[in-house]
py3Dmol code that shows the C-alpha trace and the ligand (Angstrom):
import py3Dmol

protein = """\
ATOM      1  CA  MET A   1      87.861  47.539  97.312  1.00  0.00           C
ATOM      2  CA  SER A   2      86.530  50.781  95.848  1.00  0.00           C
ATOM      3  CA  SER A   3      89.715  52.790  95.295  1.00  0.00           C
ATOM      4  CA  HIS A   4      90.656  55.347  92.661  1.00  0.00           C
ATOM      5  CA  ASN A   5      93.698  57.645  92.715  1.00  0.00           C
ATOM      6  CA  GLY A   6      94.232  56.907  96.393  1.00  0.00           C
ATOM      7  CA  ILE A   7      90.606  57.797  97.168  1.00  0.00           C
ATOM      8  CA  LEU A   8      88.528  55.118  98.884  1.00  0.00           C
ATOM      9  CA  LYS A   9      84.758  55.083  98.860  1.00  0.00           C
ATOM     10  CA  VAL A  10      83.360  53.912 102.173  1.00  0.00           C
ATOM     11  CA  ARG A  11      79.973  53.514 103.787  1.00  0.00           C
ATOM     12  CA  VAL A  12      79.138  54.903 107.222  1.00  0.00           C
ATOM     13  CA  ALA A  13      78.160  51.723 109.062  1.00  0.00           C
ATOM     14  CA  ARG A  14      77.637  53.214 112.492  1.00  0.00           C
ATOM     15  CA  ILE A  15      77.573  56.589 114.257  1.00  0.00           C
ATOM     16  CA  GLU A  16      77.875  56.730 118.065  1.00  0.00           C
ATOM     17  CA  THR A  17      77.586  59.824 120.238  1.00  0.00           C
ATOM     18  CA  LEU A  18      80.472  59.572 122.708  1.00  0.00           C
ATOM     19  CA  THR A  19      80.352  62.964 124.408  1.00  0.00           C
ATOM     20  CA  PRO A  20      78.304  66.145 123.945  1.00  0.00           C
ATOM     21  CA  GLU A  21      80.854  67.137 121.249  1.00  0.00           C
ATOM     22  CA  ILE A  22      82.313  63.916 119.837  1.00  0.00           C
ATOM     23  CA  LYS A  23      80.798  61.315 117.535  1.00  0.00           C
ATOM     24  CA  ARG A  24      82.521  58.126 116.455  1.00  0.00           C
ATOM     25  CA  PHE A  25      82.022  57.044 112.845  1.00  0.00           C
ATOM     26  CA  THR A  26      82.623  53.446 111.745  1.00  0.00           C
ATOM     27  CA  LEU A  27      83.460  53.258 108.030  1.00  0.00           C
ATOM     28  CA  VAL A  28      83.427  50.078 105.926  1.00  0.00           C
ATOM     29  CA  ASP A  29      84.278  49.152 102.355  1.00  0.00           C
ATOM     30  CA  LEU A  30      81.308  49.264  99.969  1.00  0.00           C
ATOM     31  CA  GLU A  31      81.760  45.583  99.075  1.00  0.00           C
ATOM     32  CA  GLY A  32      82.566  44.439 102.594  1.00  0.00           C
ATOM     33  CA  LYS A  33      86.260  43.876 101.803  1.00  0.00           C
ATOM     34  CA  HIS A  34      89.168  44.755 104.042  1.00  0.00           C
ATOM     35  CA  LEU A  35      90.428  48.340 103.942  1.00  0.00           C
ATOM     36  CA  PRO A  36      94.163  49.126 103.490  1.00  0.00           C
ATOM     37  CA  ALA A  37      96.316  48.197 106.474  1.00  0.00           C
ATOM     38  CA  PHE A  38      97.615  50.965 108.736  1.00  0.00           C
ATOM     39  CA  SER A  39      99.786  51.384 111.815  1.00  0.00           C
ATOM     40  CA  GLY A  40      98.996  53.019 115.163  1.00  0.00           C
ATOM     41  CA  GLY A  41      98.902  56.835 114.938  1.00  0.00           C
ATOM     42  CA  SER A  42      97.700  56.927 111.288  1.00  0.00           C
ATOM     43  CA  HIS A  43      95.093  59.335 109.970  1.00  0.00           C
ATOM     44  CA  VAL A  44      92.835  59.558 106.940  1.00  0.00           C
ATOM     45  CA  VAL A  45      91.649  62.680 105.160  1.00  0.00           C
ATOM     46  CA  VAL A  46      87.858  62.701 104.743  1.00  0.00           C
ATOM     47  CA  VAL A  47      86.624  64.548 101.666  1.00  0.00           C
ATOM     48  CA  ILE A  48      83.386  66.329 102.564  1.00  0.00           C
ATOM     49  CA  ASP A  49      81.282  67.905  99.815  1.00  0.00           C
ATOM     50  CA  ASP A  50      78.898  70.472 101.264  1.00  0.00           C
ATOM     51  CA  ALA A  51      77.002  72.594  98.711  1.00  0.00           C
ATOM     52  CA  ASP A  52      79.708  74.708  97.014  1.00  0.00           C
ATOM     53  CA  SER A  53      82.448  73.887  99.516  1.00  0.00           C
ATOM     54  CA  THR A  54      84.699  70.850  99.706  1.00  0.00           C
ATOM     55  CA  TYR A  55      86.405  70.229 103.026  1.00  0.00           C
ATOM     56  CA  ARG A  56      89.286  67.837 103.441  1.00  0.00           C
ATOM     57  CA  ASN A  57      89.658  67.131 107.130  1.00  0.00           C
ATOM     58  CA  ALA A  58      92.248  64.802 108.663  1.00  0.00           C
ATOM     59  CA  TYR A  59      91.034  62.408 111.374  1.00  0.00           C
ATOM     60  CA  SER A  60      93.034  59.817 113.290  1.00  0.00           C
ATOM     61  CA  LEU A  61      92.145  56.156 112.869  1.00  0.00           C
ATOM     62  CA  MET A  62      91.260  54.835 116.298  1.00  0.00           C
ATOM     63  CA  ASN A  63      90.406  51.196 115.769  1.00  0.00           C
ATOM     64  CA  SER A  64      92.895  48.362 116.089  1.00  0.00           C
ATOM     65  CA  PRO A  65      95.594  48.385 113.388  1.00  0.00           C
ATOM     66  CA  TYR A  66      95.173  44.603 113.429  1.00  0.00           C
ATOM     67  CA  ASP A  67      91.571  44.790 112.217  1.00  0.00           C
ATOM     68  CA  SER A  68      91.101  46.474 108.845  1.00  0.00           C
ATOM     69  CA  SER A  69      87.503  45.268 108.348  1.00  0.00           C
ATOM     70  CA  ALA A  70      86.516  48.851 109.262  1.00  0.00           C
ATOM     71  CA  TYR A  71      88.022  52.226 110.117  1.00  0.00           C
ATOM     72  CA  GLN A  72      86.867  54.287 113.066  1.00  0.00           C
ATOM     73  CA  ILE A  73      87.299  58.045 113.416  1.00  0.00           C
ATOM     74  CA  ALA A  74      86.140  60.380 116.181  1.00  0.00           C
ATOM     75  CA  VAL A  75      84.934  63.793 115.060  1.00  0.00           C
ATOM     76  CA  ARG A  76      84.705  66.704 117.465  1.00  0.00           C
ATOM     77  CA  ARG A  77      82.114  69.244 116.430  1.00  0.00           C
ATOM     78  CA  VAL A  78      83.880  72.593 116.125  1.00  0.00           C
ATOM     79  CA  SER A  79      81.117  75.209 115.988  1.00  0.00           C
ATOM     80  CA  GLU A  80      83.489  78.071 115.271  1.00  0.00           C
ATOM     81  CA  GLY A  81      85.374  76.073 112.621  1.00  0.00           C
ATOM     82  CA  ARG A  82      84.954  76.064 108.871  1.00  0.00           C
ATOM     83  CA  GLY A  83      82.131  73.572 108.654  1.00  0.00           C
ATOM     84  CA  GLY A  84      83.613  70.125 107.926  1.00  0.00           C
ATOM     85  CA  SER A  85      82.983  68.763 111.419  1.00  0.00           C
ATOM     86  CA  ARG A  86      79.584  70.472 111.588  1.00  0.00           C
ATOM     87  CA  PHE A  87      78.609  68.764 108.338  1.00  0.00           C
ATOM     88  CA  LEU A  88      79.731  65.340 109.577  1.00  0.00           C
ATOM     89  CA  HIS A  89      77.784  65.825 112.807  1.00  0.00           C
ATOM     90  CA  SER A  90      74.555  67.188 111.387  1.00  0.00           C
ATOM     91  CA  GLN A  91      74.247  65.888 107.822  1.00  0.00           C
ATOM     92  CA  VAL A  92      75.894  62.484 107.644  1.00  0.00           C
ATOM     93  CA  LYS A  93      73.739  59.486 108.543  1.00  0.00           C
ATOM     94  CA  GLU A  94      74.370  55.762 108.892  1.00  0.00           C
ATOM     95  CA  GLY A  95      74.342  54.216 105.411  1.00  0.00           C
ATOM     96  CA  ASP A  96      75.728  57.351 103.702  1.00  0.00           C
ATOM     97  CA  LEU A  97      78.796  57.151 101.463  1.00  0.00           C
ATOM     98  CA  LEU A  98      81.975  59.127 102.107  1.00  0.00           C
ATOM     99  CA  GLN A  99      85.268  59.499 100.296  1.00  0.00           C
ATOM    100  CA  ILE A 100      88.514  59.178 102.199  1.00  0.00           C
ATOM    101  CA  MET A 101      92.182  59.197 101.248  1.00  0.00           C
ATOM    102  CA  GLN A 102      94.497  56.250 101.942  1.00  0.00           C
ATOM    103  CA  PRO A 103      95.849  56.265 105.529  1.00  0.00           C
ATOM    104  CA  ALA A 104      99.154  57.984 106.286  1.00  0.00           C
ATOM    105  CA  ASN A 105     101.106  57.961 109.534  1.00  0.00           C
ATOM    106  CA  LEU A 106     102.776  61.148 110.812  1.00  0.00           C
ATOM    107  CA  PHE A 107     102.669  60.075 114.463  1.00  0.00           C
ATOM    108  CA  PRO A 108     104.236  56.604 114.505  1.00  0.00           C
ATOM    109  CA  LEU A 109     105.456  54.703 117.533  1.00  0.00           C
ATOM    110  CA  ALA A 110     109.179  54.710 118.217  1.00  0.00           C
ATOM    111  CA  LYS A 111     110.105  51.124 117.467  1.00  0.00           C
ATOM    112  CA  HIS A 112     112.936  50.773 119.974  1.00  0.00           C
ATOM    113  CA  ALA A 113     111.527  52.729 122.898  1.00  0.00           C
ATOM    114  CA  ARG A 114     112.146  51.193 126.310  1.00  0.00           C
ATOM    115  CA  GLN A 115     109.022  52.735 127.727  1.00  0.00           C
ATOM    116  CA  HIS A 116     106.083  54.447 125.981  1.00  0.00           C
ATOM    117  CA  ILE A 117     104.347  57.257 127.886  1.00  0.00           C
ATOM    118  CA  PHE A 118     101.278  58.918 126.392  1.00  0.00           C
ATOM    119  CA  ILE A 119      99.844  62.264 127.480  1.00  0.00           C
ATOM    120  CA  ALA A 120      96.545  63.340 125.960  1.00  0.00           C
ATOM    121  CA  GLY A 121      93.798  65.884 126.472  1.00  0.00           C
ATOM    122  CA  GLY A 122      90.194  65.581 125.274  1.00  0.00           C
ATOM    123  CA  VAL A 123      89.874  64.548 121.640  1.00  0.00           C
ATOM    124  CA  GLY A 124      93.691  64.329 121.544  1.00  0.00           C
ATOM    125  CA  ILE A 125      93.197  60.753 122.670  1.00  0.00           C
ATOM    126  CA  THR A 126      92.212  59.717 119.135  1.00  0.00           C
ATOM    127  CA  PRO A 127      95.671  59.177 117.534  1.00  0.00           C
ATOM    128  CA  VAL A 128      96.833  57.458 120.713  1.00  0.00           C
ATOM    129  CA  TYR A 129      93.923  55.022 120.721  1.00  0.00           C
ATOM    130  CA  SER A 130      95.243  52.803 117.912  1.00  0.00           C
ATOM    131  CA  GLN A 131      98.818  53.075 119.195  1.00  0.00           C
ATOM    132  CA  LEU A 132      97.775  51.545 122.523  1.00  0.00           C
ATOM    133  CA  ASP A 133      96.130  48.668 120.719  1.00  0.00           C
ATOM    134  CA  GLU A 134      99.283  48.078 118.699  1.00  0.00           C
ATOM    135  CA  LEU A 135     101.452  48.029 121.841  1.00  0.00           C
ATOM    136  CA  HIS A 136      98.990  45.860 123.753  1.00  0.00           C
ATOM    137  CA  LEU A 137      98.906  43.231 120.996  1.00  0.00           C
ATOM    138  CA  LYS A 138     102.699  43.292 120.785  1.00  0.00           C
ATOM    139  CA  GLN A 139     102.786  42.937 124.588  1.00  0.00           C
ATOM    140  CA  VAL A 140     104.843  46.097 124.970  1.00  0.00           C
ATOM    141  CA  ASP A 141     104.437  48.087 128.178  1.00  0.00           C
ATOM    142  CA  PHE A 142     102.863  51.579 128.076  1.00  0.00           C
ATOM    143  CA  GLU A 143     101.281  54.199 130.287  1.00  0.00           C
ATOM    144  CA  LEU A 144      98.526  56.640 129.327  1.00  0.00           C
ATOM    145  CA  HIS A 145      97.700  59.887 131.138  1.00  0.00           C
ATOM    146  CA  LEU A 146      94.461  61.379 129.810  1.00  0.00           C
ATOM    147  CA  ALA A 147      92.822  64.605 130.994  1.00  0.00           C
ATOM    148  CA  VAL A 148      89.183  65.438 130.201  1.00  0.00           C
ATOM    149  CA  ARG A 149      86.981  68.421 131.013  1.00  0.00           C
ATOM    150  CA  GLY A 150      84.311  66.570 133.016  1.00  0.00           C
ATOM    151  CA  PRO A 151      82.595  63.209 133.493  1.00  0.00           C
ATOM    152  CA  GLU A 152      80.467  63.703 130.362  1.00  0.00           C
ATOM    153  CA  HIS A 153      83.694  63.849 128.313  1.00  0.00           C
ATOM    154  CA  ALA A 154      85.213  60.689 129.778  1.00  0.00           C
ATOM    155  CA  THR A 155      83.668  57.976 127.548  1.00  0.00           C
ATOM    156  CA  LEU A 156      86.823  57.139 125.607  1.00  0.00           C
ATOM    157  CA  GLY A 157      88.963  57.239 128.748  1.00  0.00           C
ATOM    158  CA  LEU A 158      86.608  54.821 130.490  1.00  0.00           C
ATOM    159  CA  GLU A 159      86.661  52.528 127.440  1.00  0.00           C
ATOM    160  CA  LEU A 160      90.445  52.484 127.590  1.00  0.00           C
ATOM    161  CA  GLN A 161      90.478  51.910 131.340  1.00  0.00           C
ATOM    162  CA  ALA A 162      88.182  48.908 130.850  1.00  0.00           C
ATOM    163  CA  LYS A 163      90.592  47.545 128.220  1.00  0.00           C
ATOM    164  CA  TYR A 164      93.960  48.308 129.774  1.00  0.00           C
ATOM    165  CA  GLY A 165      93.276  48.761 133.492  1.00  0.00           C
ATOM    166  CA  LYS A 166      96.114  50.244 135.507  1.00  0.00           C
ATOM    167  CA  HIS A 167      97.991  51.380 132.401  1.00  0.00           C
ATOM    168  CA  VAL A 168      95.402  54.166 132.008  1.00  0.00           C
ATOM    169  CA  HIS A 169      95.365  57.193 134.325  1.00  0.00           C
ATOM    170  CA  LEU A 170      92.249  59.289 133.815  1.00  0.00           C
ATOM    171  CA  TYR A 171      92.108  62.862 135.172  1.00  0.00           C
ATOM    172  CA  VAL A 172      88.562  64.236 135.205  1.00  0.00           C
ATOM    173  CA  ASP A 173      88.399  67.988 135.771  1.00  0.00           C
ATOM    174  CA  GLY A 174      86.755  68.741 139.101  1.00  0.00           C
ATOM    175  CA  GLN A 175      87.230  65.179 140.374  1.00  0.00           C
ATOM    176  CA  GLY A 176      90.510  64.413 142.082  1.00  0.00           C
ATOM    177  CA  PRO A 177      94.026  65.597 141.308  1.00  0.00           C
ATOM    178  CA  ARG A 178      95.048  67.311 138.076  1.00  0.00           C
ATOM    179  CA  MET A 179      97.671  65.831 135.799  1.00  0.00           C
ATOM    180  CA  ASP A 180     101.172  66.959 136.761  1.00  0.00           C
ATOM    181  CA  ILE A 181     103.132  66.532 133.546  1.00  0.00           C
ATOM    182  CA  ARG A 182     106.514  67.145 135.113  1.00  0.00           C
ATOM    183  CA  GLN A 183     105.750  64.454 137.681  1.00  0.00           C
ATOM    184  CA  VAL A 184     104.603  62.030 134.962  1.00  0.00           C
ATOM    185  CA  LEU A 185     107.903  62.432 133.112  1.00  0.00           C
ATOM    186  CA  ALA A 186     110.215  62.431 136.134  1.00  0.00           C
ATOM    187  CA  GLN A 187     112.569  59.540 136.865  1.00  0.00           C
ATOM    188  CA  ARG A 188     111.914  57.583 133.704  1.00  0.00           C
ATOM    189  CA  PRO A 189     114.515  55.109 132.477  1.00  0.00           C
ATOM    190  CA  LEU A 190     116.806  56.136 129.653  1.00  0.00           C
ATOM    191  CA  GLY A 191     115.190  55.196 126.334  1.00  0.00           C
ATOM    192  CA  SER A 192     111.680  56.295 127.345  1.00  0.00           C
ATOM    193  CA  HIS A 193     109.591  58.071 124.712  1.00  0.00           C
ATOM    194  CA  VAL A 194     106.713  60.459 125.350  1.00  0.00           C
ATOM    195  CA  TYR A 195     103.849  61.085 122.918  1.00  0.00           C
ATOM    196  CA  VAL A 196     101.493  64.013 123.464  1.00  0.00           C
ATOM    197  CA  CYS A 197      98.355  65.130 121.676  1.00  0.00           C
ATOM    198  CA  GLY A 198      95.959  67.725 123.038  1.00  0.00           C
ATOM    199  CA  PRO A 199      95.614  71.479 123.464  1.00  0.00           C
ATOM    200  CA  ASP A 200      98.658  73.609 122.619  1.00  0.00           C
ATOM    201  CA  SER A 201      99.239  74.391 126.307  1.00  0.00           C
ATOM    202  CA  MET A 202      99.485  70.667 127.108  1.00  0.00           C
ATOM    203  CA  ILE A 203     101.903  70.046 124.250  1.00  0.00           C
ATOM    204  CA  ASP A 204     104.058  73.031 125.194  1.00  0.00           C
ATOM    205  CA  ASP A 205     104.062  72.006 128.864  1.00  0.00           C
ATOM    206  CA  THR A 206     105.114  68.459 127.937  1.00  0.00           C
ATOM    207  CA  ILE A 207     107.941  69.657 125.700  1.00  0.00           C
ATOM    208  CA  ASP A 208     109.165  72.182 128.294  1.00  0.00           C
ATOM    209  CA  SER A 209     108.968  69.656 131.142  1.00  0.00           C
ATOM    210  CA  ALA A 210     110.779  66.990 129.120  1.00  0.00           C
ATOM    211  CA  HIS A 211     113.535  69.441 128.187  1.00  0.00           C
ATOM    212  CA  ALA A 212     113.890  70.556 131.807  1.00  0.00           C
ATOM    213  CA  LEU A 213     114.320  66.907 132.810  1.00  0.00           C
ATOM    214  CA  GLY A 214     117.015  66.382 130.181  1.00  0.00           C
ATOM    215  CA  TRP A 215     115.009  64.513 127.543  1.00  0.00           C
ATOM    216  CA  THR A 216     116.220  64.824 123.959  1.00  0.00           C
ATOM    217  CA  ASP A 217     113.913  65.960 121.158  1.00  0.00           C
ATOM    218  CA  SER A 218     114.132  62.574 119.443  1.00  0.00           C
ATOM    219  CA  HIS A 219     112.241  61.062 122.396  1.00  0.00           C
ATOM    220  CA  ILE A 220     109.442  63.651 122.408  1.00  0.00           C
ATOM    221  CA  HIS A 221     106.604  63.172 119.898  1.00  0.00           C
ATOM    222  CA  TYR A 222     103.603  65.424 119.516  1.00  0.00           C
ATOM    223  CA  GLU A 223     100.638  65.975 117.252  1.00  0.00           C
ATOM    224  CA  ARG A 224      98.761  69.255 117.252  1.00  0.00           C
ATOM    225  CA  PHE A 225      95.251  69.423 115.887  1.00  0.00           C
ATOM    226  CA  VAL A 226      94.403  72.458 113.859  1.00  0.00           C
ATOM    227  CA  GLU A 227      90.825  72.790 114.938  1.00  0.00           C
ATOM    228  CA  GLN A 228      90.034  76.094 113.374  1.00  0.00           C
ATOM    229  CA  GLY A 229      91.934  75.475 110.202  1.00  0.00           C
ATOM    230  CA  SER A 230      93.462  78.587 108.828  1.00  0.00           C
ATOM    231  CA  LEU A 231      90.930  81.258 109.709  1.00  0.00           C
ATOM    232  CA  GLY A 232      91.946  84.891 109.320  1.00  0.00           C
ATOM    233  CA  GLU A 233      91.918  87.939 107.084  1.00  0.00           C
ATOM    234  CA  PRO A 234      91.504  87.375 103.327  1.00  0.00           C
ATOM    235  CA  PHE A 235      94.566  87.717 101.103  1.00  0.00           C
ATOM    236  CA  SER A 236      95.540  87.434  97.442  1.00  0.00           C
ATOM    237  CA  VAL A 237      98.198  85.101  96.123  1.00  0.00           C
ATOM    238  CA  THR A 238      99.618  84.560  92.663  1.00  0.00           C
ATOM    239  CA  LEU A 239     100.481  80.997  91.674  1.00  0.00           C
ATOM    240  CA  ALA A 240     103.459  81.648  89.390  1.00  0.00           C
ATOM    241  CA  ARG A 241     103.444  78.323  87.539  1.00  0.00           C
ATOM    242  CA  GLN A 242      99.739  78.546  86.821  1.00  0.00           C
ATOM    243  CA  GLY A 243      99.788  82.260  86.033  1.00  0.00           C
ATOM    244  CA  VAL A 244      96.690  82.923  88.127  1.00  0.00           C
ATOM    245  CA  THR A 245      95.880  85.081  91.117  1.00  0.00           C
ATOM    246  CA  LEU A 246      93.551  83.640  93.741  1.00  0.00           C
ATOM    247  CA  GLU A 247      91.646  85.251  96.559  1.00  0.00           C
ATOM    248  CA  VAL A 248      91.941  83.281  99.797  1.00  0.00           C
ATOM    249  CA  ALA A 249      88.747  83.772 101.816  1.00  0.00           C
ATOM    250  CA  PRO A 250      88.752  84.257 105.617  1.00  0.00           C
ATOM    251  CA  ASP A 251      87.564  80.662 106.191  1.00  0.00           C
ATOM    252  CA  GLN A 252      89.901  79.061 103.655  1.00  0.00           C
ATOM    253  CA  SER A 253      93.556  78.113 103.541  1.00  0.00           C
ATOM    254  CA  LEU A 254      95.656  78.815 100.458  1.00  0.00           C
ATOM    255  CA  LEU A 255      95.671  75.050  99.909  1.00  0.00           C
ATOM    256  CA  GLU A 256      91.864  74.987  99.886  1.00  0.00           C
ATOM    257  CA  ALA A 257      91.604  78.041  97.630  1.00  0.00           C
ATOM    258  CA  ALA A 258      93.970  76.373  95.128  1.00  0.00           C
ATOM    259  CA  GLU A 259      92.041  73.093  95.270  1.00  0.00           C
ATOM    260  CA  LYS A 260      88.755  74.892  94.771  1.00  0.00           C
ATOM    261  CA  ALA A 261      90.181  76.571  91.683  1.00  0.00           C
ATOM    262  CA  GLY A 262      91.259  73.165  90.338  1.00  0.00           C
ATOM    263  CA  TYR A 263      94.999  73.252  91.135  1.00  0.00           C
ATOM    264  CA  ALA A 264      96.504  70.303  92.982  1.00  0.00           C
ATOM    265  CA  VAL A 265      98.950  71.069  95.791  1.00  0.00           C
ATOM    266  CA  PRO A 266     100.686  68.122  97.502  1.00  0.00           C
ATOM    267  CA  TYR A 267      99.628  67.529 101.098  1.00  0.00           C
ATOM    268  CA  LEU A 268      99.452  64.884 103.814  1.00  0.00           C
ATOM    269  CA  CYS A 269      98.480  66.312 107.192  1.00  0.00           C
ATOM    270  CA  ARG A 270      96.763  69.591 106.217  1.00  0.00           C
ATOM    271  CA  GLY A 271      97.827  70.803 109.651  1.00  0.00           C
ATOM    272  CA  GLY A 272     101.285  72.340 109.241  1.00  0.00           C
ATOM    273  CA  ALA A 273     103.174  69.320 110.559  1.00  0.00           C
ATOM    274  CA  CYS A 274     104.360  67.054 107.738  1.00  0.00           C
ATOM    275  CA  GLY A 275     106.164  69.404 105.356  1.00  0.00           C
ATOM    276  CA  TYR A 276     104.538  68.020 102.203  1.00  0.00           C
ATOM    277  CA  CYS A 277     103.026  71.290 101.084  1.00  0.00           C
ATOM    278  CA  GLU A 278     106.162  73.397 101.624  1.00  0.00           C
ATOM    279  CA  THR A 279     106.223  76.111  98.985  1.00  0.00           C
ATOM    280  CA  THR A 280     108.811  78.666  97.898  1.00  0.00           C
ATOM    281  CA  VAL A 281     107.873  82.323  98.130  1.00  0.00           C
ATOM    282  CA  LEU A 282     109.036  84.140  94.989  1.00  0.00           C
ATOM    283  CA  GLU A 283     107.875  87.663  95.805  1.00  0.00           C
ATOM    284  CA  ILE A 284     106.422  89.246  98.908  1.00  0.00           C
ATOM    285  CA  GLU A 285     105.468  92.761  99.853  1.00  0.00           C
ATOM    286  CA  GLY A 286     104.245  92.560 103.429  1.00  0.00           C
ATOM    287  CA  GLU A 287     104.339  89.894 106.110  1.00  0.00           C
ATOM    288  CA  LEU A 288     103.755  86.153 106.213  1.00  0.00           C
ATOM    289  CA  ASP A 289     101.698  84.745 109.077  1.00  0.00           C
ATOM    290  CA  HIS A 290     103.386  81.386 109.685  1.00  0.00           C
ATOM    291  CA  ARG A 291     101.178  78.944 111.620  1.00  0.00           C
ATOM    292  CA  ASP A 292     103.008  75.665 111.057  1.00  0.00           C
ATOM    293  CA  ASP A 293     105.217  73.410 113.165  1.00  0.00           C
ATOM    294  CA  TRP A 294     107.383  72.484 110.208  1.00  0.00           C
ATOM    295  CA  LEU A 295     109.570  75.434 109.215  1.00  0.00           C
ATOM    296  CA  SER A 296     112.506  76.477 111.381  1.00  0.00           C
ATOM    297  CA  GLU A 297     112.555  79.945 112.893  1.00  0.00           C
ATOM    298  CA  GLU A 298     115.284  80.788 110.404  1.00  0.00           C
ATOM    299  CA  ASP A 299     113.115  79.673 107.471  1.00  0.00           C
ATOM    300  CA  LYS A 300     110.197  81.697 108.807  1.00  0.00           C
ATOM    301  CA  LEU A 301     112.285  84.833 109.147  1.00  0.00           C
ATOM    302  CA  SER A 302     113.741  84.390 105.657  1.00  0.00           C
ATOM    303  CA  LYS A 303     110.278  84.961 104.065  1.00  0.00           C
ATOM    304  CA  ARG A 304     111.283  82.424 101.441  1.00  0.00           C
ATOM    305  CA  LYS A 305     109.150  79.481 102.563  1.00  0.00           C
ATOM    306  CA  PHE A 306     105.473  79.034 103.251  1.00  0.00           C
ATOM    307  CA  MET A 307     103.102  76.213 104.252  1.00  0.00           C
ATOM    308  CA  PRO A 308      99.854  76.730 102.306  1.00  0.00           C
ATOM    309  CA  CYS A 309      97.804  74.315 104.431  1.00  0.00           C
ATOM    310  CA  VAL A 310      97.767  76.585 107.498  1.00  0.00           C
ATOM    311  CA  SER A 311      99.753  79.783 107.032  1.00  0.00           C
ATOM    312  CA  ARG A 312      98.384  83.112 105.857  1.00  0.00           C
ATOM    313  CA  ALA A 313      99.717  86.442 104.671  1.00  0.00           C
ATOM    314  CA  ASN A 314      99.195  90.063 105.443  1.00  0.00           C
ATOM    315  CA  CYS A 315     100.615  91.687 102.366  1.00  0.00           C
ATOM    316  CA  SER A 316      99.915  93.672  99.261  1.00  0.00           C
ATOM    317  CA  ARG A 317     101.678  91.162  97.008  1.00  0.00           C
ATOM    318  CA  LEU A 318     102.497  87.468  97.338  1.00  0.00           C
ATOM    319  CA  VAL A 319     103.798  85.218  94.549  1.00  0.00           C
ATOM    320  CA  VAL A 320     104.496  81.556  95.290  1.00  0.00           C
ATOM    321  CA  ASP A 321     106.083  78.777  93.270  1.00  0.00           C
ATOM    322  CA  LEU A 322     102.917  76.775  92.607  1.00  0.00           C
TER     323      LEU A 322
END
"""
ligand_1 = """\
4
FES
S 100.138 69.350 104.373
Fe 101.393 68.845 106.061
S 102.445 70.709 106.429
Fe 101.005 71.256 104.921
"""
view = py3Dmol.view(width=600, height=400)
view.addModel(protein, "pdb")
view.setStyle({"model": 0}, {"cartoon": {"style": "trace"}})
view.addModel(ligand_1, "xyz")
view.setStyle({"model": 1}, {"stick": {}})
view.zoomTo()
view.show()
């Protein structure tokens, strides 16, 4: 296997157009060996070199965790995004080489759940895809509720319906009833777990509905996708340990600006969810623009902590412990 410092070199074996916006990439080892094992819900970070920019985008692995002869990722083209998905859609061809990081799992299945209920919207189906395969092979019961914007966006839902039949409920906008999240979660046995991935409104609705029905947080799992990265106004930041001041461009995160300048910052999700990049703020004159799901409200108000993968600042001075 071609691996160095946790980076794997892979070849793009196949590219399929699934919807007007989503392509599925099948990645294989250069020597045809098995890739590292992973569990349902895992993601890989794809390192994309495009002219003078390097993007590191996280994509869920959607093939079976029981088959590591290849990895599959689905990439939604985000026209208004920073360019990583545009590059994968327009520049990468079958046979090309890509670099990816070893898989990590921030959205694992709850091992002892009595019932697994999945709620997904659009491309939010991708982390769920491998989880369903894991449960199916373990012969554990599950239910999927997937909403899509129209018949042309339903390819993955139809694939899953063909595989898992009545376990998959597909809601196609404009055709039949809409998904009623409160109804989906009502009257579930104690020990049920819900997993949700999709637009923010769907995640918020699921969390609110579950709370209203008396579910505890430990049984509610969600994964947000940060489609537009950390776009916003430019700002300056001083990395105290390095003794340098960096300019963070409007289409960059602090994490990306530091990487571009050659400074390594620890990360896993690059989406404000895992906590790996948490950084201490040493000095601030102005406001922090917190965009993560990791810090508590108290931490955010304290102005002492910051997540460089997604959050920004609106200030005249910012010094962080990096
Ligand atoms: S890398 Fe996961 S929160 Fe920043």
